[in-house]
TINU-313352 format. One line per field, with one value per residue: x negated, y, z of N, C-alpha, C in turn; residue number from 0. Coordinates in nm, 3 decimals, always signed. Each point is the difference from the previous one (the first is absolute). Layout:
nc1	X,...
nc2	Y,...
nc3	Z,...
cac1	X,...
cac2	Y,...
cac3	Z,...
cc1	X,...
cc2	Y,...
cc3	Z,...
voza	NUM,...
% end
This chain:
nc1	-12.067,+0.011,-0.091,+0.063,-0.061,+0.086,-0.081,+0.050,+0.037,+0.056,+0.000,+0.119,+0.040,+0.019,+0.058,+0.082,+0.003,+0.012,+0.064,-0.044,+0.095,-0.018,+0.048,-0.017,+0.163,-0.065,+0.030,+0.092,-0.054,-0.005,+0.025,-0.054,+0.103,-0.074,+0.110,-0.016,+0.073,+0.086,-0.043,+0.041,-0.099,-0.035,-0.101,+0.133,-0.105,-0.108,-0.030,+0.004,-0.121,-0.035,-0.061,-0.063,+0.003,-0.069,-0.117,-0.053,+0.138,+0.067,-0.016,+0.141,-0.007,+0.112,-0.010,+0.067,+0.036,+0.093,+0.051,+0.009,+0.138,-0.013,-0.094,+0.057,+0.107,-0.008,+0.002,+0.074,+0.092,+0.001,+0.073,+0.049,+0.079,+0.022,+0.059,+0.032,-0.025,+0.053,+0.119,-0.013,+0.005,+0.048,+0.045,+0.112,+0.087,+0.035,+0.107,+0.045,+0.087,+0.097,+0.081,+0.047,+0.056,-0.013,-0.109,-0.011,-0.011,-0.001,-0.110,-0.056,-0.093,-0.117,-0.104,-0.077,-0.101,-0.104,+0.025,-0.026,-0.153,+0.044,+0.145,-0.073,-0.097,+0.060,+0.078,-0.106,-0.074,+0.132,+0.030,-0.129,+0.039,-0.071,+0.050,+0.012,-0.066,-0.039,+0.047,-0.042,-0.092,-0.049,-0.012,-0.037,-0.084,+0.027,+0.002,-0.061,+0.116,-0.013,-0.028,-0.015,-0.124,+0.000,-0.124,-0.009,-0.048,-0.054,+0.020,-0.130,+0.038,+0.035,-0.094,-0.044,+0.133,-0.027,+0.085,-0.067,+0.066,+0.101,-0.089,-0.111,+0.118,-0.033
nc2	+14.698,+0.110,+0.068,+0.105,+0.121,+0.114,+0.068,+0.066,+0.055,+0.074,-0.073,-0.084,+0.112,+0.008,-0.125,+0.034,+0.063,-0.071,+0.100,+0.052,-0.081,+0.088,-0.072,-0.072,-0.054,-0.101,+0.025,-0.084,+0.082,-0.122,-0.022,+0.074,-0.059,-0.032,-0.007,-0.071,+0.068,-0.094,-0.019,+0.027,-0.005,+0.109,-0.048,-0.001,+0.077,-0.143,-0.007,-0.130,+0.025,+0.033,+0.064,-0.071,-0.132,+0.038,-0.053,+0.100,-0.081,+0.053,-0.128,-0.031,-0.020,-0.034,+0.001,-0.085,-0.023,-0.095,+0.060,-0.108,-0.053,+0.110,-0.037,+0.111,+0.025,-0.155,-0.073,+0.117,-0.029,-0.149,+0.021,+0.115,-0.064,-0.089,-0.022,+0.094,-0.003,-0.077,+0.016,+0.079,-0.102,-0.024,+0.124,-0.064,+0.079,+0.067,-0.038,+0.047,-0.041,-0.025,+0.024,-0.078,+0.092,-0.008,-0.058,-0.044,-0.105,+0.131,+0.002,+0.127,-0.074,+0.098,-0.040,+0.091,-0.016,+0.009,-0.146,-0.049,+0.085,+0.135,+0.045,-0.054,+0.091,+0.152,-0.051,-0.007,+0.138,+0.051,-0.101,+0.018,+0.123,-0.016,+0.121,+0.013,-0.068,+0.081,+0.105,+0.096,-0.112,-0.108,+0.094,+0.056,-0.087,-0.040,+0.121,-0.018,+0.053,+0.127,+0.030,+0.125,+0.005,+0.159,-0.001,+0.128,+0.056,+0.068,+0.084,+0.025,+0.053,-0.139,-0.094,+0.112,-0.009,-0.120,+0.072,+0.000,+0.089,-0.086,-0.044,-0.045,-0.049,+0.087
nc3	+9.540,-0.067,+0.073,-0.015,-0.052,+0.057,-0.070,+0.078,-0.087,+0.081,+0.054,-0.101,-0.018,+0.141,-0.024,-0.127,+0.099,+0.093,-0.012,+0.090,+0.009,+0.091,+0.110,-0.120,+0.037,+0.004,+0.150,+0.063,+0.115,-0.002,+0.106,+0.005,-0.078,-0.059,-0.008,-0.079,-0.063,+0.030,-0.113,-0.116,-0.037,-0.116,-0.086,+0.000,-0.066,+0.025,-0.128,-0.005,+0.045,-0.082,+0.082,-0.036,+0.054,+0.110,-0.004,+0.058,-0.031,+0.121,+0.112,-0.032,+0.125,-0.060,+0.141,+0.004,+0.109,+0.000,+0.077,+0.065,+0.015,+0.011,-0.080,-0.054,+0.143,+0.001,-0.180,-0.043,+0.135,-0.056,-0.112,+0.105,+0.116,-0.136,-0.081,+0.020,+0.129,-0.041,-0.098,+0.102,+0.076,-0.110,-0.019,+0.037,-0.093,+0.136,-0.066,+0.055,+0.032,-0.110,+0.087,-0.099,-0.084,-0.111,+0.036,+0.155,-0.040,-0.040,-0.016,-0.014,-0.039,-0.021,-0.029,+0.047,-0.126,-0.024,+0.014,-0.146,-0.037,+0.021,-0.114,-0.065,-0.025,+0.005,-0.081,-0.082,+0.012,-0.018,-0.105,+0.012,+0.027,+0.153,+0.000,-0.149,-0.010,+0.129,-0.040,-0.053,-0.095,+0.105,+0.028,-0.067,-0.020,+0.087,-0.022,-0.105,-0.062,-0.067,-0.105,-0.033,-0.099,+0.001,-0.088,-0.012,-0.150,+0.077,-0.108,-0.007,-0.062,-0.028,+0.053,-0.050,-0.036,+0.014,+0.074,+0.082,+0.032,+0.045,+0.098,-0.076,-0.034,+0.060
cac1	+0.023,-0.119,-0.011,-0.069,-0.013,+0.028,-0.063,+0.037,-0.072,-0.137,-0.094,-0.083,-0.066,-0.139,-0.048,-0.051,-0.082,-0.084,+0.042,+0.077,+0.148,-0.026,+0.154,+0.053,-0.033,+0.040,+0.072,-0.012,-0.049,+0.085,-0.086,-0.135,-0.074,+0.118,+0.130,+0.022,+0.128,-0.039,+0.082,-0.065,-0.057,-0.017,-0.132,+0.019,+0.022,-0.115,-0.099,-0.073,-0.092,-0.029,-0.138,-0.080,-0.003,-0.174,-0.025,+0.012,+0.097,+0.045,+0.113,+0.078,+0.121,+0.112,+0.078,+0.166,+0.046,+0.098,-0.034,+0.090,+0.129,-0.010,-0.105,-0.063,-0.053,-0.125,-0.108,-0.049,-0.122,-0.135,-0.061,-0.057,-0.144,-0.087,-0.030,-0.037,-0.147,-0.111,-0.011,-0.060,-0.137,-0.044,-0.049,+0.099,+0.093,+0.158,+0.133,+0.163,+0.083,+0.119,+0.108,+0.133,+0.133,+0.144,-0.034,-0.037,-0.138,-0.110,-0.097,-0.119,-0.099,-0.096,-0.149,-0.137,-0.137,-0.113,-0.040,+0.043,-0.085,+0.010,+0.093,-0.047,-0.106,+0.106,+0.096,-0.074,-0.052,+0.128,+0.082,-0.106,-0.039,+0.027,+0.085,+0.065,+0.017,+0.050,+0.077,+0.075,+0.056,+0.072,+0.097,+0.044,+0.077,+0.124,+0.085,+0.037,+0.084,-0.075,-0.062,-0.020,-0.093,-0.026,-0.119,-0.016,-0.087,+0.062,-0.138,-0.069,+0.061,+0.079,-0.064,-0.069,+0.085,+0.067,-0.037,-0.070,+0.117,+0.129,-0.048,-0.039,+0.122,+0.107
cac2	+0.166,+0.095,+0.116,+0.110,+0.092,+0.056,+0.137,+0.133,+0.072,+0.112,-0.083,-0.054,+0.108,+0.026,-0.080,-0.019,+0.141,+0.001,+0.107,-0.057,+0.111,+0.029,+0.027,-0.074,-0.096,-0.108,-0.103,+0.013,-0.130,-0.092,-0.047,+0.108,-0.032,+0.119,-0.045,+0.037,-0.071,-0.115,+0.021,+0.002,+0.084,-0.053,+0.088,+0.125,+0.125,+0.019,+0.040,-0.064,+0.048,-0.083,-0.039,-0.107,-0.013,+0.014,-0.111,+0.017,+0.053,-0.030,-0.078,-0.003,-0.131,+0.015,-0.147,-0.012,-0.103,-0.036,-0.048,-0.068,+0.053,+0.052,+0.019,+0.094,+0.052,-0.030,-0.022,+0.167,+0.041,-0.046,+0.094,+0.124,-0.018,-0.118,-0.006,+0.120,+0.035,-0.117,+0.033,+0.155,-0.006,-0.066,+0.125,-0.032,+0.112,-0.056,+0.092,-0.032,-0.083,+0.051,-0.090,+0.022,+0.076,-0.137,-0.160,+0.025,-0.100,+0.017,+0.145,+0.014,+0.131,-0.046,-0.016,+0.071,-0.039,+0.107,-0.029,-0.148,-0.099,+0.022,-0.095,-0.161,-0.023,-0.004,-0.129,-0.160,+0.007,-0.025,-0.087,-0.084,+0.060,-0.028,+0.068,-0.046,-0.140,-0.053,+0.071,+0.062,-0.062,-0.061,+0.087,+0.117,-0.067,-0.084,+0.103,+0.056,-0.088,-0.003,+0.136,+0.021,+0.101,+0.032,+0.034,+0.077,+0.098,+0.178,+0.128,+0.099,+0.122,-0.006,-0.034,+0.109,+0.108,-0.090,-0.007,-0.127,-0.012,+0.130,+0.184,+0.113,+0.025,+0.103
cac3	+0.026,-0.016,+0.099,-0.069,+0.076,-0.085,-0.002,-0.074,-0.099,+0.042,+0.073,-0.100,-0.062,+0.100,-0.008,-0.127,-0.042,+0.087,+0.094,+0.123,+0.018,+0.124,+0.050,-0.076,+0.063,-0.076,+0.042,+0.140,+0.101,+0.126,+0.078,-0.053,-0.132,-0.087,-0.090,-0.170,-0.045,-0.160,-0.129,-0.124,-0.078,-0.158,-0.043,-0.139,+0.093,+0.074,-0.071,-0.003,-0.086,-0.125,+0.027,+0.046,+0.120,+0.003,+0.078,+0.125,+0.060,+0.145,-0.064,+0.119,+0.004,+0.048,+0.060,+0.004,+0.084,+0.075,+0.161,+0.032,+0.022,+0.115,+0.063,-0.051,+0.101,+0.120,-0.108,-0.012,+0.116,+0.005,-0.107,+0.027,+0.082,+0.004,-0.144,-0.096,+0.032,-0.064,-0.132,+0.003,+0.074,-0.105,-0.077,-0.116,-0.003,-0.018,+0.038,+0.062,-0.081,-0.049,+0.037,-0.075,+0.038,-0.023,+0.051,+0.118,-0.049,-0.139,-0.025,-0.078,+0.041,-0.088,+0.008,-0.124,-0.044,-0.084,-0.141,+0.021,+0.094,+0.204,+0.086,+0.009,+0.147,+0.110,+0.043,+0.039,+0.154,+0.103,+0.007,+0.004,+0.177,+0.078,+0.063,-0.055,+0.018,+0.098,+0.066,-0.119,-0.125,+0.056,+0.114,-0.133,-0.133,+0.024,+0.013,-0.125,-0.093,-0.138,-0.003,-0.129,-0.011,-0.146,+0.038,-0.126,+0.046,-0.030,-0.052,+0.091,+0.031,+0.127,+0.085,+0.062,+0.055,+0.092,+0.138,+0.098,+0.082,-0.020,+0.057,-0.120,-0.087,+0.026
cc1	-0.133,+0.058,-0.071,+0.066,+0.102,-0.006,+0.112,-0.049,-0.141,-0.090,-0.088,-0.082,-0.148,-0.091,-0.110,-0.109,-0.135,+0.029,+0.041,+0.119,+0.024,+0.163,+0.044,+0.022,+0.055,+0.126,-0.018,-0.060,+0.086,-0.114,-0.148,-0.042,+0.090,+0.065,+0.030,+0.099,-0.066,+0.093,-0.091,-0.075,-0.065,-0.114,+0.058,+0.016,-0.083,-0.105,-0.153,-0.156,-0.049,-0.195,-0.061,-0.045,-0.162,-0.006,-0.006,+0.109,+0.055,+0.116,+0.089,+0.107,+0.126,+0.094,+0.111,-0.012,+0.113,-0.040,+0.118,+0.079,-0.009,-0.134,-0.138,-0.062,-0.138,-0.075,-0.076,-0.089,-0.130,-0.082,-0.065,-0.122,-0.131,-0.043,-0.020,-0.149,-0.090,-0.058,-0.051,-0.171,-0.105,+0.023,+0.150,+0.074,+0.135,+0.109,+0.106,-0.016,+0.162,+0.072,+0.141,+0.105,+0.111,-0.045,-0.054,-0.117,-0.079,-0.069,-0.093,-0.146,-0.112,-0.099,-0.101,-0.085,-0.065,+0.007,+0.058,-0.101,-0.009,+0.112,-0.014,-0.067,+0.100,+0.085,-0.105,-0.016,+0.130,+0.039,-0.126,-0.041,+0.080,+0.132,+0.129,+0.027,-0.014,+0.109,+0.154,+0.149,+0.129,+0.162,+0.052,+0.082,+0.136,+0.121,+0.046,+0.056,-0.092,-0.117,-0.060,-0.102,-0.032,-0.108,-0.029,-0.131,+0.083,-0.107,-0.010,+0.092,+0.148,-0.060,-0.017,+0.115,+0.105,-0.020,-0.042,+0.139,+0.116,-0.024,-0.026,+0.089,+0.056,+0.024
cc2	+0.057,+0.120,+0.128,+0.123,+0.076,+0.191,+0.110,+0.070,+0.073,-0.118,-0.076,+0.107,+0.026,-0.122,-0.044,+0.135,-0.020,+0.042,-0.086,+0.050,+0.005,-0.027,-0.124,-0.126,-0.150,-0.078,+0.080,-0.064,-0.071,-0.089,-0.002,-0.077,+0.107,-0.054,+0.016,-0.031,-0.105,+0.046,+0.013,+0.130,-0.012,+0.100,+0.125,+0.161,+0.015,+0.072,-0.099,-0.002,-0.140,-0.033,-0.139,+0.001,-0.020,-0.146,+0.038,+0.110,-0.006,-0.111,+0.001,-0.123,+0.085,-0.130,+0.030,-0.093,-0.028,-0.106,-0.120,+0.101,+0.079,+0.022,+0.112,+0.091,-0.024,+0.003,+0.154,+0.004,-0.082,+0.031,+0.115,-0.058,-0.065,+0.005,+0.142,+0.048,-0.135,+0.068,+0.141,-0.018,-0.096,+0.097,-0.024,+0.122,-0.092,+0.155,-0.053,-0.104,+0.079,-0.106,+0.007,+0.014,-0.151,-0.124,+0.045,-0.119,+0.057,+0.118,-0.033,+0.066,-0.015,-0.012,+0.038,-0.032,+0.089,-0.080,-0.162,-0.103,+0.004,-0.087,-0.154,-0.013,+0.004,-0.082,-0.105,+0.026,+0.001,-0.123,-0.150,+0.031,-0.085,+0.021,-0.059,-0.155,-0.080,+0.042,+0.041,-0.064,-0.070,+0.068,+0.065,-0.096,-0.059,+0.085,+0.034,-0.127,-0.013,+0.127,-0.013,+0.086,+0.022,+0.041,+0.134,+0.103,+0.142,+0.081,+0.075,+0.144,-0.016,-0.054,+0.112,+0.059,-0.089,+0.050,-0.100,-0.024,+0.099,+0.110,+0.096,+0.053,+0.100,+0.050
cc3	+0.023,+0.049,-0.114,+0.044,-0.107,+0.038,-0.037,-0.099,+0.061,+0.049,-0.116,-0.075,+0.060,-0.020,-0.108,-0.039,+0.099,+0.155,+0.159,+0.038,+0.144,+0.051,-0.062,+0.103,-0.084,+0.075,+0.156,+0.070,+0.107,+0.050,-0.010,-0.157,-0.137,-0.088,-0.134,-0.051,-0.167,-0.099,-0.112,-0.043,-0.114,+0.000,-0.101,+0.091,+0.094,-0.036,-0.004,-0.107,-0.111,+0.023,+0.012,+0.121,+0.030,+0.074,+0.143,+0.106,+0.099,-0.042,+0.135,-0.035,+0.052,+0.022,+0.046,+0.086,+0.075,+0.114,+0.002,+0.092,+0.125,+0.103,-0.094,+0.091,+0.054,-0.084,+0.042,+0.121,+0.004,-0.123,+0.023,+0.098,+0.012,-0.177,-0.025,+0.077,-0.008,-0.139,-0.020,+0.060,-0.140,-0.110,-0.099,+0.069,+0.020,-0.021,+0.000,+0.137,-0.023,+0.026,-0.066,+0.117,+0.027,+0.028,+0.061,-0.013,-0.071,+0.036,-0.131,+0.077,-0.099,+0.035,-0.117,+0.056,-0.063,-0.128,+0.010,+0.074,+0.164,+0.009,-0.010,+0.159,+0.131,+0.003,+0.084,+0.143,+0.068,-0.006,+0.033,+0.173,+0.084,+0.062,-0.082,-0.012,+0.132,+0.076,-0.101,-0.038,+0.077,+0.067,-0.156,-0.091,+0.016,+0.041,-0.128,-0.075,-0.117,-0.012,-0.156,-0.035,-0.131,-0.020,-0.071,+0.055,-0.019,-0.026,+0.126,+0.027,+0.090,+0.106,+0.098,+0.076,+0.093,+0.157,+0.061,+0.106,-0.002,+0.081,-0.076,-0.075,+0.078,+0.145
voza	0,1,2,3,4,5,6,7,8,9,10,11,12,13,14,15,16,17,18,19,20,21,22,23,24,25,26,27,28,29,30,31,32,33,34,35,36,37,38,39,40,41,42,43,44,45,46,47,48,49,50,51,52,53,54,55,56,57,58,59,60,61,62,63,64,65,66,67,68,69,70,71,72,73,74,75,76,77,78,79,80,81,82,83,84,85,86,87,88,89,90,91,92,93,94,95,96,97,98,99,100,101,102,103,104,105,106,107,108,109,110,111,112,113,114,115,116,117,118,119,120,121,122,123,124,125,126,127,128,129,130,131,132,133,134,135,136,137,138,139,140,141,142,143,144,145,146,147,148,149,150,151,152,153,154,155,156,157,158,159,160,161,162,163,164,165,166,167,168,169
% end
């Protein structure tokens, strides 16, 4: 299953132009998490550029997790209390989670890194660190049924317009 985001024309136009769209709501808040509808979206009409990629781009991981049935809420509580603060302490930026409105066991979140090299370094610090190896891995990983990670780079003009939190959007 793939989760994608469908933006209304006004929001898509704002994203392409690099403008922040104040007051736009992607989904509804449920249980303290942003619920995002799942469904298809195509690249047509979004206006992707044809410029070549540079060597030093911000790298993002778009991570889709499916928990074992009925465990998403428990997983997200641990994620919020333990995994997010640990990753942020290492300099990893976190956006989300976005919970799937159609599947009660699926959510998406994004990790951002300043570059490919920093991604490698930060992931090494995270996954070889005492907190992950000694505590979190044994608690968090058994809650997951499966996960999918898409690694992408994004243009600098877009990175600078991403709000650090939903509180900054309106």
